[in-house]
C-alpha positions as CSV (number, residue, x, y, z in Angstrom):
1,M,-40.5,5.7,71.2
2,D,-38.5,9.1,70.4
3,A,-39.5,10.0,66.9
4,R,-35.8,11.1,66.4
5,L,-34.8,7.7,66.5
6,V,-37.8,6.2,64.5
7,V,-36.6,9.0,61.8
8,F,-32.8,8.0,62.1
9,F,-34.0,3.9,61.6
10,L,-35.7,4.5,58.9
11,F,-32.9,6.9,56.8
12,C,-30.9,3.7,57.9
13,V,-33.0,1.2,56.7
14,F,-33.5,3.4,53.8
15,S,-29.7,4.4,52.8
16,F,-29.3,0.1,53.3
17,I,-31.4,-0.9,50.4
18,N,-29.8,2.1,48.4
19,S,-26.4,1.6,48.5
20,E,-25.1,-1.5,46.5
21,Y,-21.7,-3.1,46.0
22,V,-20.7,-3.1,42.5
23,N,-18.6,-4.9,40.0
24,R,-15.2,-3.4,39.6
25,K,-12.0,-3.9,37.9
26,F,-8.5,-3.2,38.4
27,C,-6.8,-0.7,36.4
28,K,-4.7,-2.2,33.4
29,D,-1.9,0.6,33.9
30,V,-1.6,0.2,37.6
31,N,0.2,-3.1,39.0
32,P,-2.7,-4.9,40.9
33,N,0.0,-6.3,43.1
34,K,0.4,-3.0,44.7
35,C,-3.3,-2.6,46.5
36,S,-6.2,-5.1,47.0
37,I,-9.7,-4.1,46.7
38,H,-12.2,-5.7,49.0
39,S,-15.0,-4.1,47.7
40,V,-16.6,-1.2,46.3
41,K,-20.3,0.5,47.1
42,M,-22.2,3.3,45.8
43,D,-24.4,5.3,47.2
44,P,-27.4,5.0,45.9
45,C,-27.2,2.2,43.3
46,P,-30.5,0.8,43.3
47,D,-29.4,-0.7,40.0
48,G,-26.2,-2.3,41.1
49,P,-24.2,-4.7,41.1
50,G,-23.6,-4.6,37.0
51,F,-23.8,-0.3,37.0
52,C,-25.0,2.4,39.0
53,L,-27.6,4.6,37.5
54,L,-26.0,7.7,37.8
55,R,-27.8,11.6,37.2
56,R,-26.1,14.9,36.8
57,N,-25.8,17.6,39.8
58,K,-26.9,14.6,42.3
59,P,-24.8,13.8,45.3
60,Y,-23.4,10.5,45.7
61,T,-20.3,8.4,48.1
62,L,-18.6,6.3,47.0
63,A,-16.6,3.7,49.7
64,F,-14.3,1.6,48.6
65,D,-12.9,-1.1,51.0
66,F,-8.4,-1.9,50.3
67,T,-5.6,-3.0,51.6
68,P,-2.4,-0.7,50.1
69,R,0.8,-2.8,49.5
70,F,2.8,0.1,50.4
71,E,2.9,3.6,52.9
72,A,2.5,7.2,51.5
73,N,3.0,10.3,53.3
74,K,1.1,12.4,51.0
75,L,-1.6,10.1,49.2
76,M,-4.2,12.1,46.1
77,L,-6.8,10.8,45.0
78,S,-8.8,11.5,41.1
79,I,-11.8,10.2,39.9
80,V,-12.5,10.1,36.0
81,S,-14.3,8.6,32.7
82,D,-14.0,7.6,30.0
83,N,-17.0,8.3,28.0
84,Q,-16.6,7.7,24.6
85,N,-15.4,3.8,25.6
86,T,-12.1,4.3,23.9
87,G,-9.9,3.0,27.1
88,S,-8.4,7.0,27.4
89,F,-10.7,8.0,30.8
90,D,-10.3,11.6,30.0
91,T,-12.6,13.7,31.3
92,V,-12.4,14.7,35.0
93,V,-15.1,14.0,37.4
94,T,-12.9,15.3,40.4
95,P,-9.4,16.3,39.6
96,P,-7.1,15.1,41.9
97,V,-7.1,15.6,45.4
98,D,-5.5,15.7,49.0
99,A,-6.6,12.1,49.8
100,C,-5.2,12.6,53.4
101,E,-8.5,14.4,54.3
102,Y,-10.8,10.8,53.0
103,S,-8.6,8.5,54.5
104,S,-5.9,8.8,57.5
105,C,-2.2,9.9,56.8
106,P,0.6,8.6,56.6
107,L,-1.2,5.6,55.0
108,E,0.9,2.0,56.3
109,D,1.8,-0.9,54.2
110,N,-1.0,-4.1,54.6
111,V,-3.3,-2.1,56.7
112,R,-6.6,-2.6,55.8
113,Q,-9.2,1.0,56.2
114,V,-12.0,2.6,54.3
115,M,-12.1,5.2,51.8
116,D,-15.3,7.0,51.9
117,I,-15.7,10.0,49.0
118,D,-19.0,12.3,48.2
119,F,-19.0,13.3,44.7
120,V,-21.2,15.5,41.9
121,Y,-21.0,14.1,37.8
122,E,-21.4,17.2,36.5
123,K,-20.2,16.7,33.3
124,K,-22.6,16.8,30.2
125,H,-22.5,13.3,29.2
126,Y,-25.0,10.9,29.0
127,G,-24.8,7.1,28.3
128,K,-23.2,3.7,29.4
129,F,-19.3,4.1,30.4
130,P,-16.9,3.2,33.0
131,I,-15.3,5.4,35.6
132,Q,-12.1,5.4,37.5
133,V,-11.0,6.0,41.1
134,R,-7.2,5.8,41.0
135,L,-5.4,6.9,44.9
136,W,-1.5,6.9,44.5
137,N,1.2,7.9,46.7
138,E,2.2,11.2,45.5
139,N,6.2,10.8,45.5
140,D,5.5,7.7,43.3
141,E,2.7,7.5,40.9
142,T,3.6,3.2,40.5
143,E,3.0,3.2,44.2
144,A,-1.7,2.8,43.6
145,C,-4.8,1.6,44.1
146,C,-7.2,1.8,40.9
147,F,-10.3,0.2,40.3
148,T,-13.3,0.8,37.5
149,L,-16.6,0.3,37.1
150,N,-19.4,1.0,35.2
151,V,-22.1,3.8,35.4
152,N,-25.3,4.8,33.7
153,V,-25.5,8.0,33.2
154,F,-28.8,10.0,32.4
155,K,-30.4,13.6,32.2
């Protein structure tokens, strides 16, 4: 067997073992009827599904399977954290970016798709707290998909 095929197979097995479906909740300030979140997966996340262990300055991939209940020509995406556990979600992990780089645009109503986001947690906050992932129509912020998941950040 070709050595490259063996390495690829081992990489796939390792990725499957380390990625984990995680528990998520809808954001409180977003209409849950505007979007269905079918699953959320974090890679790596060996401690899931309750929370994901994050280390500063390490790469992570967040994938979510969703069905929007709205159309949009331009999508925005952001990731923020609530490191004080106050419900404020005021620490920017990933500033608002053009989500069409991660997904097909225009976004079609009631068409299921998966979005993969690569990010690095660079903040100097530690402990257990939620992060929020928000995807919204740039022309109407009430049309959004939004969920939170819990993380535990170590040094």
